[in-house]
VMD Tcl script that builds the backbone (N, CA, C; Angstrom):
set m [mol new atoms 192]
animate dup $m
set s [atomselect $m all]
$s set {name element resname resid chain x y z} {
  {N N MET 1 A -79.552 -31.500 -19.957}
  {CA C MET 1 A -78.649 -30.605 -18.600}
  {C C MET 1 A -77.773 -29.657 -19.618}
  {N N LEU 2 A -77.736 -28.478 -18.513}
  {CA C LEU 2 A -76.742 -27.845 -19.033}
  {C C LEU 2 A -75.514 -27.900 -18.103}
  {N N ASN 3 A -74.370 -28.050 -18.886}
  {CA C ASN 3 A -73.198 -27.855 -18.168}
  {C C ASN 3 A -72.401 -26.532 -18.391}
  {N N SER 4 A -71.188 -26.581 -17.742}
  {CA C SER 4 A -70.208 -25.494 -17.860}
  {C C SER 4 A -69.388 -25.382 -19.258}
  {N N LYS 5 A -69.477 -26.574 -19.870}
  {CA C LYS 5 A -68.960 -26.492 -21.111}
  {C C LYS 5 A -69.966 -26.019 -21.922}
  {N N ALA 6 A -71.193 -25.974 -21.637}
  {CA C ALA 6 A -71.958 -25.571 -22.909}
  {C C ALA 6 A -72.327 -23.967 -23.040}
  {N N LEU 7 A -71.278 -23.596 -21.915}
  {CA C LEU 7 A -71.420 -21.929 -21.472}
  {C C LEU 7 A -70.156 -21.181 -22.082}
  {N N LEU 8 A -70.028 -20.257 -22.877}
  {CA C LEU 8 A -69.167 -19.512 -23.051}
  {C C LEU 8 A -68.571 -18.556 -22.197}
  {N N THR 9 A -67.250 -18.323 -21.864}
  {CA C THR 9 A -66.290 -17.117 -20.998}
  {C C THR 9 A -66.860 -15.869 -21.886}
  {N N GLN 10 A -66.559 -15.064 -20.951}
  {CA C GLN 10 A -66.851 -13.452 -21.855}
  {C C GLN 10 A -65.700 -13.408 -22.958}
  {N N LYS 11 A -64.682 -13.752 -22.598}
  {CA C LYS 11 A -63.454 -13.845 -23.722}
  {C C LYS 11 A -63.850 -14.517 -24.953}
  {N N GLU 12 A -64.482 -15.894 -24.609}
  {CA C GLU 12 A -64.931 -16.847 -25.679}
  {C C GLU 12 A -66.004 -15.984 -26.747}
  {N N ALA 13 A -66.890 -15.399 -25.866}
  {CA C ALA 13 A -68.121 -14.927 -26.252}
  {C C ALA 13 A -67.766 -13.677 -27.273}
  {N N ALA 14 A -66.348 -12.868 -26.891}
  {CA C ALA 14 A -66.291 -11.542 -27.150}
  {C C ALA 14 A -65.571 -11.801 -28.760}
  {N N LYS 15 A -64.739 -13.308 -28.406}
  {CA C LYS 15 A -64.042 -13.487 -29.850}
  {C C LYS 15 A -64.798 -13.926 -30.747}
  {N N TYR 16 A -66.132 -14.931 -30.486}
  {CA C TYR 16 A -67.280 -15.253 -31.258}
  {C C TYR 16 A -67.717 -14.373 -32.134}
  {N N LEU 17 A -67.945 -13.079 -31.348}
  {CA C LEU 17 A -68.589 -11.910 -31.890}
  {C C LEU 17 A -67.863 -10.907 -32.578}
  {N N GLY 18 A -66.487 -11.183 -32.630}
  {CA C GLY 18 A -65.565 -10.613 -33.100}
  {C C GLY 18 A -65.629 -8.754 -32.327}
  {N N THR 19 A -65.586 -8.853 -31.024}
  {CA C THR 19 A -65.553 -7.599 -30.405}
  {C C THR 19 A -64.729 -7.828 -29.097}
  {N N THR 20 A -64.637 -6.761 -28.473}
  {CA C THR 20 A -64.339 -7.080 -26.875}
  {C C THR 20 A -64.742 -7.587 -25.636}
  {N N VAL 21 A -64.335 -7.840 -24.616}
  {CA C VAL 21 A -64.929 -8.136 -23.448}
  {C C VAL 21 A -65.325 -6.797 -22.851}
  {N N GLY 22 A -64.506 -5.705 -23.016}
  {CA C GLY 22 A -65.139 -4.460 -22.699}
  {C C GLY 22 A -66.415 -4.085 -23.362}
  {N N THR 23 A -66.503 -4.341 -24.608}
  {CA C THR 23 A -67.941 -3.955 -25.173}
  {C C THR 23 A -69.070 -4.782 -24.640}
  {N N LEU 24 A -68.791 -6.243 -24.443}
  {CA C LEU 24 A -69.785 -6.811 -23.811}
  {C C LEU 24 A -70.270 -6.438 -22.536}
  {N N ASN 25 A -69.214 -6.011 -21.671}
  {CA C ASN 25 A -69.358 -5.221 -20.293}
  {C C ASN 25 A -70.695 -4.099 -20.253}
  {N N THR 26 A -69.913 -3.519 -21.412}
  {CA C THR 26 A -70.933 -1.994 -21.460}
  {C C THR 26 A -72.329 -2.420 -21.851}
  {N N TRP 27 A -72.481 -3.473 -22.887}
  {CA C TRP 27 A -73.632 -3.778 -23.329}
  {C C TRP 27 A -74.488 -4.108 -22.434}
  {N N ARG 28 A -73.919 -5.154 -21.463}
  {CA C ARG 28 A -74.679 -5.965 -20.408}
  {C C ARG 28 A -75.026 -4.647 -19.271}
  {N N HIS 29 A -74.098 -3.918 -19.079}
  {CA C HIS 29 A -74.326 -2.730 -18.136}
  {C C HIS 29 A -75.484 -1.709 -18.353}
  {N N TYR 30 A -75.550 -1.566 -19.523}
  {CA C TYR 30 A -76.593 -0.511 -20.186}
  {C C TYR 30 A -77.746 -0.617 -20.967}
  {N N GLY 31 A -77.650 -2.314 -20.921}
  {CA C GLY 31 A -78.806 -2.825 -21.447}
  {C C GLY 31 A -78.833 -2.943 -22.871}
  {N N LYS 32 A -77.765 -2.420 -23.548}
  {CA C LYS 32 A -77.873 -2.158 -24.996}
  {C C LYS 32 A -77.752 -3.751 -25.590}
  {N N ASP 33 A -78.340 -3.723 -26.586}
  {CA C ASP 33 A -78.327 -4.903 -27.669}
  {C C ASP 33 A -78.764 -6.267 -26.934}
  {N N LYS 34 A -79.186 -6.082 -25.630}
  {CA C LYS 34 A -79.942 -7.387 -24.809}
  {C C LYS 34 A -79.449 -8.688 -25.258}
  {N N ILE 35 A -78.260 -8.864 -25.110}
  {CA C ILE 35 A -77.744 -10.035 -25.482}
  {C C ILE 35 A -77.949 -11.019 -24.280}
  {N N PRO 36 A -78.673 -11.987 -24.307}
  {CA C PRO 36 A -79.035 -12.797 -22.877}
  {C C PRO 36 A -77.738 -13.294 -22.285}
  {N N PHE 37 A -77.292 -13.538 -20.746}
  {CA C PHE 37 A -76.338 -13.817 -20.344}
  {C C PHE 37 A -76.584 -14.660 -18.985}
  {N N VAL 38 A -75.651 -15.436 -18.517}
  {CA C VAL 38 A -75.931 -16.264 -17.475}
  {C C VAL 38 A -75.094 -15.943 -16.248}
  {N N ARG 39 A -75.566 -15.324 -15.227}
  {CA C ARG 39 A -74.847 -14.922 -14.123}
  {C C ARG 39 A -74.752 -16.309 -12.961}
  {N N TRP 40 A -73.167 -16.560 -12.900}
  {CA C TRP 40 A -73.125 -17.760 -12.205}
  {C C TRP 40 A -71.954 -17.447 -11.053}
  {N N GLY 41 A -72.535 -17.026 -9.912}
  {CA C GLY 41 A -71.899 -16.602 -8.913}
  {C C GLY 41 A -71.409 -14.888 -9.205}
  {N N ASN 42 A -70.210 -14.970 -9.388}
  {CA C ASN 42 A -69.637 -13.843 -9.763}
  {C C ASN 42 A -69.020 -13.784 -11.120}
  {N N ARG 43 A -69.342 -15.003 -11.728}
  {CA C ARG 43 A -68.743 -15.070 -13.309}
  {C C ARG 43 A -70.182 -14.773 -13.995}
  {N N ILE 44 A -70.005 -14.350 -15.560}
  {CA C ILE 44 A -70.838 -13.888 -16.303}
  {C C ILE 44 A -70.503 -14.872 -17.611}
  {N N ARG 45 A -71.326 -15.756 -18.097}
  {CA C ARG 45 A -71.244 -16.840 -19.071}
  {C C ARG 45 A -72.412 -16.533 -20.251}
  {N N TYR 46 A -72.123 -17.047 -21.450}
  {CA C TYR 46 A -72.798 -16.811 -22.559}
  {C C TYR 46 A -73.014 -18.251 -23.083}
  {N N ARG 47 A -74.391 -18.264 -23.645}
  {CA C ARG 47 A -74.930 -19.675 -24.513}
  {C C ARG 47 A -74.519 -19.304 -25.991}
  {N N LYS 48 A -73.889 -20.031 -26.613}
  {CA C LYS 48 A -73.689 -19.989 -27.834}
  {C C LYS 48 A -75.038 -20.002 -28.751}
  {N N GLU 49 A -76.025 -20.565 -28.547}
  {CA C GLU 49 A -77.401 -20.331 -29.007}
  {C C GLU 49 A -77.830 -18.997 -28.901}
  {N N ASP 50 A -77.628 -18.408 -27.914}
  {CA C ASP 50 A -77.973 -16.868 -27.668}
  {C C ASP 50 A -77.527 -15.843 -28.554}
  {N N LEU 51 A -75.790 -16.062 -28.496}
  {CA C LEU 51 A -75.416 -15.319 -29.315}
  {C C LEU 51 A -75.805 -15.475 -30.959}
  {N N ASP 52 A -75.825 -16.765 -31.535}
  {CA C ASP 52 A -76.212 -16.986 -32.543}
  {C C ASP 52 A -77.733 -16.453 -33.023}
  {N N ALA 53 A -78.577 -16.615 -32.292}
  {CA C ALA 53 A -79.853 -15.771 -32.187}
  {C C ALA 53 A -79.840 -14.221 -32.243}
  {N N TRP 54 A -78.782 -13.800 -31.501}
  {CA C TRP 54 A -78.567 -12.154 -31.481}
  {C C TRP 54 A -77.844 -11.634 -32.807}
  {N N ILE 55 A -77.116 -12.421 -33.426}
  {CA C ILE 55 A -76.505 -12.588 -34.742}
  {C C ILE 55 A -77.869 -12.137 -35.853}
  {N N GLU 56 A -78.482 -13.438 -35.766}
  {CA C GLU 56 A -79.569 -13.459 -36.872}
  {C C GLU 56 A -80.557 -12.025 -36.548}
  {N N ASN 57 A -80.703 -11.809 -35.398}
  {CA C ASN 57 A -81.768 -10.707 -35.082}
  {C C ASN 57 A -81.259 -9.334 -35.450}
  {N N ASN 58 A -80.047 -9.423 -35.646}
  {CA C ASN 58 A -79.242 -8.107 -36.148}
  {C C ASN 58 A -78.790 -7.921 -37.580}
  {N N VAL 59 A -79.472 -8.791 -38.374}
  {CA C VAL 59 A -78.944 -8.697 -39.732}
  {C C VAL 59 A -79.891 -7.963 -40.345}
  {N N HIS 60 A -79.042 -6.874 -41.107}
  {CA C HIS 60 A -79.871 -5.964 -41.913}
  {C C HIS 60 A -79.648 -6.025 -43.183}
  {N N LYS 61 A -80.576 -5.924 -44.156}
  {CA C LYS 61 A -80.786 -6.091 -45.433}
  {C C LYS 61 A -81.032 -4.923 -46.089}
  {N N PRO 62 A -80.504 -4.436 -47.254}
  {CA C PRO 62 A -80.395 -3.233 -47.945}
  {C C PRO 62 A -82.037 -3.104 -48.461}
  {N N THR 63 A -82.363 -1.803 -48.255}
  {CA C THR 63 A -83.820 -1.571 -48.916}
  {C C THR 63 A -84.009 -1.073 -50.162}
  {N N ILE 64 A -82.613 -0.951 -50.808}
  {CA C ILE 64 A -82.423 -0.327 -52.158}
  {C C ILE 64 A -83.164 -1.123 -53.404}
}
mol reanalyze $m
mol bondsrecalc $m
mol representation Tube
mol addrep $m
């Protein structure tokens, strides 16, 4: 069962990713980078496991 403690606020998610809330808002608004989010009324929340999966999917290895 999912509870509110399992969800990160936008501020917490931004800190976790090393970016800003504004950047997360831009990505969400324009569909850039496709980080899943939860809309809870007028609140936006992120699951840590979704952030971790996004990080893993965006690891680029050198081709040299």
